[in-house]
Gaussian input, Z-matrix of N, CA and C with variables (Angstrom, degrees):
# hf/3-21g

backbone

0 1
 N
 C     1     B1
 C     2     B2     1     A1
 N     3     B3     2     A2     1     D1
 C     4     B4     3     A3     2     D2
 C     5     B5     4     A4     3     D3
 N     6     B6     5     A5     4     D4
 C     7     B7     6     A6     5     D5
 C     8     B8     7     A7     6     D6
 N     9     B9     8     A8     7     D7
 C    10    B10     9     A9     8     D8
 C    11    B11    10    A10     9     D9
 N    12    B12    11    A11    10    D10
 C    13    B13    12    A12    11    D11
 C    14    B14    13    A13    12    D12
 N    15    B15    14    A14    13    D13
 C    16    B16    15    A15    14    D14
 C    17    B17    16    A16    15    D15
 N    18    B18    17    A17    16    D16
 C    19    B19    18    A18    17    D17
 C    20    B20    19    A19    18    D18
 N    21    B21    20    A20    19    D19
 C    22    B22    21    A21    20    D20
 C    23    B23    22    A22    21    D21
 N    24    B24    23    A23    22    D22
 C    25    B25    24    A24    23    D23
 C    26    B26    25    A25    24    D24
 N    27    B27    26    A26    25    D25
 C    28    B28    27    A27    26    D26
 C    29    B29    28    A28    27    D27
 N    30    B30    29    A29    28    D28
 C    31    B31    30    A30    29    D29
 C    32    B32    31    A31    30    D30
 N    33    B33    32    A32    31    D31
 C    34    B34    33    A33    32    D32
 C    35    B35    34    A34    33    D33
 N    36    B36    35    A35    34    D34
 C    37    B37    36    A36    35    D35
 C    38    B38    37    A37    36    D36
 N    39    B39    38    A38    37    D37
 C    40    B40    39    A39    38    D38
 C    41    B41    40    A40    39    D39
 N    42    B42    41    A41    40    D40
 C    43    B43    42    A42    41    D41
 C    44    B44    43    A43    42    D42
 N    45    B45    44    A44    43    D43
 C    46    B46    45    A45    44    D44
 C    47    B47    46    A46    45    D45
 N    48    B48    47    A47    46    D46
 C    49    B49    48    A48    47    D47
 C    50    B50    49    A49    48    D48
 N    51    B51    50    A50    49    D49
 C    52    B52    51    A51    50    D50
 C    53    B53    52    A52    51    D51
 N    54    B54    53    A53    52    D52
 C    55    B55    54    A54    53    D53
 C    56    B56    55    A55    54    D54
 N    57    B57    56    A56    55    D55
 C    58    B58    57    A57    56    D56
 C    59    B59    58    A58    57    D57
 N    60    B60    59    A59    58    D58
 C    61    B61    60    A60    59    D59
 C    62    B62    61    A61    60    D60
 N    63    B63    62    A62    61    D61
 C    64    B64    63    A63    62    D62
 C    65    B65    64    A64    63    D63
 N    66    B66    65    A65    64    D64
 C    67    B67    66    A66    65    D65
 C    68    B68    67    A67    66    D66
 N    69    B69    68    A68    67    D67
 C    70    B70    69    A69    68    D68
 C    71    B71    70    A70    69    D69
 N    72    B72    71    A71    70    D70
 C    73    B73    72    A72    71    D71
 C    74    B74    73    A73    72    D72
 N    75    B75    74    A74    73    D73
 C    76    B76    75    A75    74    D74
 C    77    B77    76    A76    75    D75
 N    78    B78    77    A77    76    D76
 C    79    B79    78    A78    77    D77
 C    80    B80    79    A79    78    D78
 N    81    B81    80    A80    79    D79
 C    82    B82    81    A81    80    D80
 C    83    B83    82    A82    81    D81
 N    84    B84    83    A83    82    D82
 C    85    B85    84    A84    83    D83
 C    86    B86    85    A85    84    D84
 N    87    B87    86    A86    85    D85
 C    88    B88    87    A87    86    D86
 C    89    B89    88    A88    87    D87
 N    90    B90    89    A89    88    D88
 C    91    B91    90    A90    89    D89
 C    92    B92    91    A91    90    D90
 N    93    B93    92    A92    91    D91
 C    94    B94    93    A93    92    D92
 C    95    B95    94    A94    93    D93
 N    96    B96    95    A95    94    D94
 C    97    B97    96    A96    95    D95
 C    98    B98    97    A97    96    D96
 N    99    B99    98    A98    97    D97
 C   100   B100    99    A99    98    D98
 C   101   B101   100   A100    99    D99
 N   102   B102   101   A101   100   D100
 C   103   B103   102   A102   101   D101
 C   104   B104   103   A103   102   D102
 N   105   B105   104   A104   103   D103
 C   106   B106   105   A105   104   D104
 C   107   B107   106   A106   105   D105
 N   108   B108   107   A107   106   D106
 C   109   B109   108   A108   107   D107
 C   110   B110   109   A109   108   D108
 N   111   B111   110   A110   109   D109
 C   112   B112   111   A111   110   D110
 C   113   B113   112   A112   111   D111
 N   114   B114   113   A113   112   D112
 C   115   B115   114   A114   113   D113
 C   116   B116   115   A115   114   D114
 N   117   B117   116   A116   115   D115
 C   118   B118   117   A117   116   D116
 C   119   B119   118   A118   117   D117
 N   120   B120   119   A119   118   D118
 C   121   B121   120   A120   119   D119
 C   122   B122   121   A121   120   D120
 N   123   B123   122   A122   121   D121
 C   124   B124   123   A123   122   D122
 C   125   B125   124   A124   123   D123
 N   126   B126   125   A125   124   D124
 C   127   B127   126   A126   125   D125
 C   128   B128   127   A127   126   D126
 N   129   B129   128   A128   127   D127
 C   130   B130   129   A129   128   D128
 C   131   B131   130   A130   129   D129
 N   132   B132   131   A131   130   D130
 C   133   B133   132   A132   131   D131
 C   134   B134   133   A133   132   D132
 N   135   B135   134   A134   133   D133
 C   136   B136   135   A135   134   D134
 C   137   B137   136   A136   135   D135
 N   138   B138   137   A137   136   D136
 C   139   B139   138   A138   137   D137
 C   140   B140   139   A139   138   D138
 N   141   B141   140   A140   139   D139
 C   142   B142   141   A141   140   D140
 C   143   B143   142   A142   141   D141
 N   144   B144   143   A143   142   D142
 C   145   B145   144   A144   143   D143
 C   146   B146   145   A145   144   D144
 N   147   B147   146   A146   145   D145
 C   148   B148   147   A147   146   D146
 C   149   B149   148   A148   147   D147
 N   150   B150   149   A149   148   D148
 C   151   B151   150   A150   149   D149
 C   152   B152   151   A151   150   D150
 N   153   B153   152   A152   151   D151
 C   154   B154   153   A153   152   D152
 C   155   B155   154   A154   153   D153
 N   156   B156   155   A155   154   D154
 C   157   B157   156   A156   155   D155
 C   158   B158   157   A157   156   D156
 N   159   B159   158   A158   157   D157
 C   160   B160   159   A159   158   D158
 C   161   B161   160   A160   159   D159
 N   162   B162   161   A161   160   D160
 C   163   B163   162   A162   161   D161
 C   164   B164   163   A163   162   D162
 N   165   B165   164   A164   163   D163
 C   166   B166   165   A165   164   D164
 C   167   B167   166   A166   165   D165
 N   168   B168   167   A167   166   D166
 C   169   B169   168   A168   167   D167
 C   170   B170   169   A169   168   D168
 N   171   B171   170   A170   169   D169
 C   172   B172   171   A171   170   D170
 C   173   B173   172   A172   171   D171
 N   174   B174   173   A173   172   D172
 C   175   B175   174   A174   173   D173
 C   176   B176   175   A175   174   D174
 N   177   B177   176   A176   175   D175
 C   178   B178   177   A177   176   D176
 C   179   B179   178   A178   177   D177
 N   180   B180   179   A179   178   D178
 C   181   B181   180   A180   179   D179
 C   182   B182   181   A181   180   D180
 N   183   B183   182   A182   181   D181
 C   184   B184   183   A183   182   D182
 C   185   B185   184   A184   183   D183
 N   186   B186   185   A185   184   D184
 C   187   B187   186   A186   185   D185
 C   188   B188   187   A187   186   D186
 N   189   B189   188   A188   187   D187
 C   190   B190   189   A189   188   D188
 C   191   B191   190   A190   189   D189
 N   192   B192   191   A191   190   D190
 C   193   B193   192   A192   191   D191
 C   194   B194   193   A193   192   D192
 N   195   B195   194   A194   193   D193
 C   196   B196   195   A195   194   D194
 C   197   B197   196   A196   195   D195
 N   198   B198   197   A197   196   D196
 C   199   B199   198   A198   197   D197
 C   200   B200   199   A199   198   D198
 N   201   B201   200   A200   199   D199
 C   202   B202   201   A201   200   D200
 C   203   B203   202   A202   201   D201
 N   204   B204   203   A203   202   D202
 C   205   B205   204   A204   203   D203
 C   206   B206   205   A205   204   D204
 N   207   B207   206   A206   205   D205
 C   208   B208   207   A207   206   D206
 C   209   B209   208   A208   207   D207
 N   210   B210   209   A209   208   D208
 C   211   B211   210   A210   209   D209
 C   212   B212   211   A211   210   D210
 N   213   B213   212   A212   211   D211
 C   214   B214   213   A213   212   D212
 C   215   B215   214   A214   213   D213
 N   216   B216   215   A215   214   D214
 C   217   B217   216   A216   215   D215
 C   218   B218   217   A217   216   D216
 N   219   B219   218   A218   217   D217
 C   220   B220   219   A219   218   D218
 C   221   B221   220   A220   219   D219
 N   222   B222   221   A221   220   D220
 C   223   B223   222   A222   221   D221
 C   224   B224   223   A223   222   D222
 N   225   B225   224   A224   223   D223
 C   226   B226   225   A225   224   D224
 C   227   B227   226   A226   225   D225
 N   228   B228   227   A227   226   D226
 C   229   B229   228   A228   227   D227
 C   230   B230   229   A229   228   D228
 N   231   B231   230   A230   229   D229
 C   232   B232   231   A231   230   D230
 C   233   B233   232   A232   231   D231
 N   234   B234   233   A233   232   D232
 C   235   B235   234   A234   233   D233
 C   236   B236   235   A235   234   D234
 N   237   B237   236   A236   235   D235
 C   238   B238   237   A237   236   D236
 C   239   B239   238   A238   237   D237
 N   240   B240   239   A239   238   D238
 C   241   B241   240   A240   239   D239
 C   242   B242   241   A241   240   D240
 N   243   B243   242   A242   241   D241
 C   244   B244   243   A243   242   D242
 C   245   B245   244   A244   243   D243
 N   246   B246   245   A245   244   D244
 C   247   B247   246   A246   245   D245
 C   248   B248   247   A247   246   D246
 N   249   B249   248   A248   247   D247
 C   250   B250   249   A249   248   D248
 C   251   B251   250   A250   249   D249
 N   252   B252   251   A251   250   D250
 C   253   B253   252   A252   251   D251
 C   254   B254   253   A253   252   D252
 N   255   B255   254   A254   253   D253
 C   256   B256   255   A255   254   D254
 C   257   B257   256   A256   255   D255
 N   258   B258   257   A257   256   D256
 C   259   B259   258   A258   257   D257
 C   260   B260   259   A259   258   D258
 N   261   B261   260   A260   259   D259
 C   262   B262   261   A261   260   D260
 C   263   B263   262   A262   261   D261
 N   264   B264   263   A263   262   D262
 C   265   B265   264   A264   263   D263
 C   266   B266   265   A265   264   D264
 N   267   B267   266   A266   265   D265
 C   268   B268   267   A267   266   D266
 C   269   B269   268   A268   267   D267

   B1=1.4076
   B2=1.5261
   B3=1.3375
   B4=1.3456
   B5=1.5750
   B6=1.2816
   B7=1.3942
   B8=1.5225
   B9=1.2662
   B10=1.4800
   B11=1.5972
   B12=1.2874
   B13=1.4834
   B14=1.5771
   B15=1.2884
   B16=1.4389
   B17=1.5544
   B18=1.3051
   B19=1.3995
   B20=1.5561
   B21=1.3261
   B22=1.4438
   B23=1.5917
   B24=1.3360
   B25=1.4256
   B26=1.5725
   B27=1.3374
   B28=1.4855
   B29=1.5219
   B30=1.1900
   B31=1.4755
   B32=1.5296
   B33=1.3300
   B34=1.4751
   B35=1.6023
   B36=1.2335
   B37=1.4037
   B38=1.4840
   B39=1.3966
   B40=1.4520
   B41=1.5118
   B42=1.3376
   B43=1.5090
   B44=1.5577
   B45=1.2959
   B46=1.4842
   B47=1.5076
   B48=1.3349
   B49=1.5442
   B50=1.4933
   B51=1.3794
   B52=1.4422
   B53=1.4803
   B54=1.3541
   B55=1.3299
   B56=1.4641
   B57=1.3618
   B58=1.4397
   B59=1.5159
   B60=1.3121
   B61=1.4950
   B62=1.4897
   B63=1.3300
   B64=1.4256
   B65=1.4492
   B66=1.3783
   B67=1.5022
   B68=1.4871
   B69=1.3115
   B70=1.5011
   B71=1.5406
   B72=1.3333
   B73=1.4695
   B74=1.6378
   B75=1.3651
   B76=1.4102
   B77=1.5628
   B78=1.2484
   B79=1.4257
   B80=1.5304
   B81=1.3997
   B82=1.4827
   B83=1.5238
   B84=1.3259
   B85=1.4194
   B86=1.5134
   B87=1.3655
   B88=1.5499
   B89=1.5275
   B90=1.2589
   B91=1.4363
   B92=1.5213
   B93=1.3163
   B94=1.5518
   B95=1.4883
   B96=1.3523
   B97=1.4637
   B98=1.4811
   B99=1.3452
   B100=1.5075
   B101=1.6352
   B102=1.2696
   B103=1.5035
   B104=1.5756
   B105=1.2647
   B106=1.4589
   B107=1.5290
   B108=1.3360
   B109=1.3902
   B110=1.5460
   B111=1.2453
   B112=1.4360
   B113=1.5220
   B114=1.3331
   B115=1.5343
   B116=1.5357
   B117=1.3918
   B118=1.4358
   B119=1.5540
   B120=1.3023
   B121=1.5207
   B122=1.4883
   B123=1.3281
   B124=1.4341
   B125=1.5660
   B126=1.3228
   B127=1.4406
   B128=1.5652
   B129=1.3121
   B130=1.6068
   B131=1.4598
   B132=1.4066
   B133=1.4764
   B134=1.5331
   B135=1.4246
   B136=1.5510
   B137=1.4870
   B138=1.3942
   B139=1.4735
   B140=1.4964
   B141=1.3866
   B142=1.4015
   B143=1.4896
   B144=1.5054
   B145=1.3781
   B146=1.4556
   B147=1.3111
   B148=1.4933
   B149=1.5165
   B150=1.3582
   B151=1.5429
   B152=1.4804
   B153=1.4573
   B154=1.4170
   B155=1.5154
   B156=1.3949
   B157=1.4151
   B158=1.5706
   B159=1.3422
   B160=1.4909
   B161=1.4985
   B162=1.2450
   B163=1.5076
   B164=1.4800
   B165=1.3303
   B166=1.4489
   B167=1.5672
   B168=1.2598
   B169=1.4078
   B170=1.6398
   B171=1.2437
   B172=1.4213
   B173=1.5560
   B174=1.3495
   B175=1.4374
   B176=1.4843
   B177=1.4058
   B178=1.5094
   B179=1.5363
   B180=1.4522
   B181=1.4286
   B182=1.4195
   B183=1.3606
   B184=1.4765
   B185=1.4820
   B186=1.1331
   B187=1.5172
   B188=1.4674
   B189=1.2963
   B190=1.6025
   B191=1.4907
   B192=1.4209
   B193=1.3813
   B194=1.6053
   B195=1.2748
   B196=1.6008
   B197=1.4940
   B198=1.3578
   B199=1.4316
   B200=1.5896
   B201=1.3023
   B202=1.5010
   B203=1.4803
   B204=1.4180
   B205=1.4367
   B206=1.5816
   B207=1.3109
   B208=1.5727
   B209=1.5694
   B210=1.3540
   B211=1.5217
   B212=1.5152
   B213=1.3362
   B214=1.4643
   B215=1.5893
   B216=1.3134
   B217=1.4878
   B218=1.6146
   B219=1.3137
   B220=1.4810
   B221=1.5046
   B222=1.3813
   B223=1.4227
   B224=1.5137
   B225=1.3095
   B226=1.4900
   B227=1.5897
   B228=1.2444
   B229=1.4675
   B230=1.5509
   B231=1.3156
   B232=1.4146
   B233=1.5970
   B234=1.3154
   B235=1.5075
   B236=1.5412
   B237=1.4436
   B238=1.4565
   B239=1.5172
   B240=1.3557
   B241=1.4954
   B242=1.5396
   B243=1.3720
   B244=1.4659
   B245=1.5892
   B246=1.3181
   B247=1.4662
   B248=1.5825
   B249=1.3371
   B250=1.4388
   B251=1.4827
   B252=1.2924
   B253=1.4380
   B254=1.4424
   B255=1.3547
   B256=1.4395
   B257=1.5358
   B258=1.3014
   B259=1.5057
   B260=1.5911
   B261=1.3059
   B262=1.4094
   B263=1.5698
   B264=1.2611
   B265=1.5192
   B266=1.5391
   B267=1.3153
   B268=1.5662
   B269=1.4802
   A1=117.03
   A2=117.06
   A3=120.97
   A4=109.97
   A5=122.08
   A6=128.58
   A7=114.26
   A8=116.82
   A9=124.05
   A10=107.15
   A11=115.36
   A12=119.22
   A13=105.80
   A14=118.73
   A15=124.92
   A16=111.56
   A17=121.61
   A18=120.78
   A19=114.05
   A20=115.02
   A21=121.60
   A22=113.26
   A23=111.29
   A24=120.42
   A25=112.90
   A26=117.49
   A27=124.34
   A28=106.37
   A29=119.28
   A30=126.92
   A31=107.94
   A32=112.68
   A33=114.65
   A34=108.22
   A35=123.10
   A36=120.59
   A37=115.30
   A38=115.36
   A39=115.61
   A40=114.93
   A41=114.24
   A42=117.53
   A43=111.82
   A44=116.93
   A45=119.70
   A46=113.52
   A47=111.00
   A48=118.24
   A49=110.63
   A50=113.97
   A51=124.07
   A52=110.57
   A53=125.63
   A54=124.31
   A55=117.17
   A56=112.68
   A57=120.72
   A58=110.41
   A59=118.49
   A60=123.35
   A61=105.67
   A62=121.28
   A63=123.74
   A64=110.01
   A65=113.31
   A66=118.23
   A67=117.99
   A68=113.30
   A69=115.37
   A70=110.26
   A71=116.16
   A72=119.59
   A73=104.42
   A74=117.30
   A75=118.59
   A76=113.21
   A77=117.96
   A78=123.97
   A79=111.81
   A80=114.69
   A81=116.69
   A82=113.26
   A83=117.48
   A84=121.69
   A85=116.14
   A86=116.72
   A87=118.24
   A88=108.25
   A89=113.84
   A90=118.53
   A91=114.65
   A92=116.35
   A93=116.44
   A94=115.35
   A95=118.39
   A96=120.22
   A97=115.14
   A98=114.55
   A99=122.06
   A100=106.15
   A101=114.78
   A102=117.79
   A103=110.25
   A104=119.90
   A105=121.72
   A106=108.83
   A107=118.23
   A108=125.04
   A109=112.50
   A110=121.36
   A111=122.93
   A112=107.20
   A113=114.09
   A114=118.44
   A115=105.59
   A116=114.27
   A117=126.01
   A118=107.91
   A119=116.95
   A120=118.92
   A121=113.48
   A122=118.91
   A123=123.04
   A124=107.40
   A125=115.00
   A126=119.46
   A127=103.41
   A128=116.75
   A129=118.94
   A130=108.40
   A131=110.30
   A132=115.98
   A133=106.76
   A134=114.38
   A135=117.28
   A136=102.28
   A137=107.04
   A138=118.00
   A139=109.48
   A140=113.64
   A141=113.90
   A142=115.09
   A143=116.77
   A144=123.74
   A145=117.86
   A146=117.58
   A147=122.84
   A148=108.64
   A149=116.73
   A150=119.55
   A151=101.05
   A152=113.20
   A153=120.20
   A154=107.03
   A155=116.65
   A156=120.09
   A157=103.94
   A158=112.61
   A159=116.88
   A160=106.53
   A161=122.02
   A162=121.84
   A163=111.19
   A164=109.85
   A165=121.81
   A166=111.01
   A167=120.57
   A168=124.40
   A169=110.41
   A170=118.81
   A171=122.73
   A172=113.72
   A173=115.40
   A174=115.36
   A175=104.32
   A176=114.65
   A177=118.99
   A178=110.20
   A179=116.18
   A180=119.95
   A181=115.11
   A182=119.14
   A183=121.81
   A184=116.00
   A185=122.43
   A186=131.24
   A187=109.86
   A188=114.54
   A189=121.66
   A190=103.43
   A191=116.53
   A192=122.08
   A193=110.66
   A194=113.92
   A195=115.67
   A196=104.27
   A197=112.16
   A198=121.28
   A199=106.39
   A200=113.19
   A201=124.13
   A202=103.72
   A203=116.84
   A204=122.03
   A205=102.64
   A206=109.20
   A207=118.51
   A208=109.75
   A209=112.77
   A210=119.51
   A211=109.91
   A212=120.89
   A213=119.27
   A214=117.28
   A215=110.83
   A216=113.47
   A217=111.01
   A218=113.46
   A219=119.27
   A220=105.00
   A221=115.65
   A222=124.81
   A223=107.85
   A224=116.39
   A225=126.60
   A226=106.31
   A227=113.78
   A228=124.95
   A229=109.94
   A230=120.96
   A231=120.99
   A232=107.39
   A233=110.06
   A234=117.43
   A235=107.98
   A236=113.88
   A237=122.30
   A238=103.49
   A239=113.49
   A240=121.03
   A241=108.76
   A242=116.24
   A243=118.15
   A244=111.43
   A245=115.48
   A246=109.67
   A247=110.19
   A248=113.48
   A249=125.25
   A250=107.81
   A251=122.24
   A252=125.32
   A253=113.82
   A254=121.76
   A255=123.66
   A256=106.81
   A257=120.67
   A258=121.97
   A259=104.20
   A260=110.71
   A261=117.22
   A262=110.45
   A263=114.55
   A264=118.05
   A265=107.14
   A266=112.83
   A267=114.95
   A268=115.58
   D1=-15.99
   D2=-179.55
   D3=-70.43
   D4=-20.22
   D5=-179.40
   D6=-85.51
   D7=-16.84
   D8=-171.51
   D9=-85.93
   D10=152.05
   D11=173.86
   D12=-66.97
   D13=151.03
   D14=-177.83
   D15=-56.94
   D16=-47.54
   D17=174.46
   D18=-57.77
   D19=-44.99
   D20=176.65
   D21=-58.65
   D22=-43.83
   D23=177.65
   D24=-59.71
   D25=-38.09
   D26=177.84
   D27=-64.31
   D28=-53.10
   D29=179.29
   D30=-49.61
   D31=-51.34
   D32=-173.67
   D33=-72.09
   D34=-32.59
   D35=175.14
   D36=-69.78
   D37=-32.86
   D38=173.54
   D39=-62.37
   D40=-32.68
   D41=-179.53
   D42=-94.55
   D43=-1.17
   D44=-175.86
   D45=70.89
   D46=23.11
   D47=-174.00
   D48=-97.92
   D49=63.69
   D50=-174.72
   D51=-106.75
   D52=-15.58
   D53=177.55
   D54=-73.08
   D55=148.13
   D56=-178.96
   D57=-118.80
   D58=159.36
   D59=179.95
   D60=-133.00
   D61=150.32
   D62=171.19
   D63=-71.25
   D64=134.55
   D65=167.61
   D66=-117.62
   D67=152.28
   D68=-172.53
   D69=-113.39
   D70=-10.31
   D71=-173.50
   D72=-122.89
   D73=155.89
   D74=176.09
   D75=-64.64
   D76=145.79
   D77=179.29
   D78=-61.27
   D79=158.65
   D80=169.49
   D81=-54.09
   D82=135.70
   D83=-179.93
   D84=82.99
   D85=3.70
   D86=176.03
   D87=-59.29
   D88=137.16
   D89=173.93
   D90=-122.57
   D91=98.59
   D92=-175.36
   D93=-58.91
   D94=-26.06
   D95=175.93
   D96=-66.37
   D97=-26.47
   D98=-177.13
   D99=-101.84
   D100=-42.60
   D101=-168.98
   D102=-99.99
   D103=-10.39
   D104=-178.62
   D105=96.91
   D106=168.84
   D107=178.48
   D108=-65.13
   D109=138.44
   D110=179.94
   D111=-74.28
   D112=129.85
   D113=-176.58
   D114=-109.92
   D115=107.79
   D116=-175.77
   D117=-73.82
   D118=-10.01
   D119=176.19
   D120=-81.99
   D121=-13.71
   D122=179.58
   D123=-87.61
   D124=142.93
   D125=178.08
   D126=-81.33
   D127=121.11
   D128=-179.63
   D129=-123.35
   D130=144.91
   D131=177.74
   D132=-121.56
   D133=160.48
   D134=171.83
   D135=-150.87
   D136=162.72
   D137=170.89
   D138=-70.51
   D139=157.28
   D140=-177.29
   D141=-78.10
   D142=-33.05
   D143=168.03
   D144=-98.53
   D145=140.26
   D146=-177.22
   D147=-81.12
   D148=134.77
   D149=171.99
   D150=-120.07
   D151=132.83
   D152=-178.86
   D153=-123.84
   D154=125.99
   D155=176.11
   D156=-78.28
   D157=130.63
   D158=-178.83
   D159=-99.27
   D160=-38.71
   D161=-179.23
   D162=-158.43
   D163=162.17
   D164=-174.30
   D165=-146.26
   D166=117.10
   D167=179.73
   D168=-120.45
   D169=133.01
   D170=-177.51
   D171=-133.00
   D172=140.65
   D173=167.71
   D174=-140.54
   D175=-163.45
   D176=-175.49
   D177=-66.13
   D178=-28.76
   D179=-166.38
   D180=-106.06
   D181=-17.20
   D182=-173.15
   D183=-158.95
   D184=172.06
   D185=172.15
   D186=-139.80
   D187=128.97
   D188=-179.18
   D189=-119.95
   D190=128.46
   D191=176.69
   D192=-122.99
   D193=151.35
   D194=172.98
   D195=-126.15
   D196=133.62
   D197=179.43
   D198=-126.50
   D199=155.16
   D200=172.89
   D201=-125.12
   D202=122.18
   D203=-178.49
   D204=-112.20
   D205=121.91
   D206=179.24
   D207=-48.14
   D208=117.91
   D209=172.94
   D210=81.77
   D211=2.59
   D212=178.73
   D213=-127.28
   D214=-12.30
   D215=172.74
   D216=110.97
   D217=-167.92
   D218=-173.13
   D219=-116.65
   D220=142.28
   D221=-170.80
   D222=-129.86
   D223=143.63
   D224=173.72
   D225=-114.27
   D226=122.27
   D227=-174.95
   D228=-115.80
   D229=122.78
   D230=178.24
   D231=-123.01
   D232=130.68
   D233=179.82
   D234=-124.46
   D235=126.66
   D236=178.26
   D237=-129.92
   D238=177.32
   D239=175.39
   D240=-61.75
   D241=-28.22
   D242=-170.65
   D243=-98.84
   D244=-12.50
   D245=-173.52
   D246=-171.74
   D247=176.17
   D248=175.89
   D249=-136.34
   D250=126.18
   D251=179.48
   D252=-127.75
   D253=143.83
   D254=176.72
   D255=-127.13
   D256=131.91
   D257=178.00
   D258=-132.53
   D259=138.01
   D260=176.37
   D261=-86.76
   D262=128.59
   D263=-174.96
   D264=-75.45
   D265=147.00
   D266=175.11
   D267=-68.93

């Protein structure tokens, strides 16, 4: 969980999706030109469900994020100095 963004970590904790598993191949969307060659000699772990950040909007007062969690739906997260809210998109 320490490697996940805070908003993603909150979603994972809500669904109890905190377990990781060892992976031997690059994840979907892995780009060696940007991320470097995959080193199969390194021990690598990943969460069982994929979480994808769809959008991020920031201004001086707040931040709004949208995530899609595999098998669980899409979520809107808003963070301000006064609070933190999560809404599931219809």
